[in-house]
C-alpha positions in Angstrom: 104.8 107.9 105.1 101.6 106.3 106.4 102.1 103.4 109.0 101.1 100.0 107.5 97.5 99.1 108.5 97.8 95.2 106.8 100.3 92.9 107.6 103.0 92.6 105.3 102.0 89.2 104.0 97.9 90.0 103.7 96.0 88.4 101.1 92.8 89.1 99.6 91.2 86.9 102.0 92.7 88.8 104.9 91.2 92.1 103.7 88.1 91.2 102.0 86.0 92.1 104.8 87.2 95.7 104.4 86.8 96.1 100.8 84.3 98.5 99.6 82.9 96.4 96.6 84.5 92.7 97.3 83.0 90.8 94.8 83.9 93.6 92.4 87.4 93.9 93.5 87.9 90.2 93.5 86.3 89.8 90.1 88.6 92.4 88.6 91.8 90.6 90.2 90.8 87.1 89.1 90.1 88.6 85.6 93.5 90.0 85.1 95.2 86.9 86.5 93.1 84.6 84.1 94.5 87.0 80.9 98.0 86.8 82.7 97.7 83.0 83.1 96.6 82.6 79.3 99.5 84.4 78.1 102.3 83.3 80.3 101.0 80.1 82.0 101.4 81.4 85.6 100.2 84.6 87.0 100.7 86.1 90.7 98.7 89.0 92.6 100.7 91.4 94.9 98.2 93.4 96.7 99.3 97.0 98.4 99.4 96.7 102.0 100.0 100.2 103.3 96.5 101.6 103.0 93.5 100.8 105.1 92.4 97.9 103.0 89.2 99.3 101.2 90.3 98.9 97.6 94.2 98.0 98.0 96.0 98.4 94.7 97.4 95.2 93.2 99.8 94.1 90.5 99.5 90.9 88.5 102.9 89.3 87.8 104.1 86.3 86.0 107.6 84.6 86.0 109.3 87.5 83.6 107.8 90.2 86.0 105.3 92.9 86.1 102.1 92.5 83.6 100.0 95.1 82.0 
């Protein structure tokens, strides 16, 4: 298992400088958040913190759990 490179509580703002395509990454995250918020009224994003922050995985969630 790789050692964590990012802090456990890292945010997109913390990693934006390391992203390969920061504008595209943030656009996709916000687009998915907006769809979730329209459906459920609330949306949160969790980003993966075990990589190097170039294109971290993320998951959009709402009060009932994971959303796809």
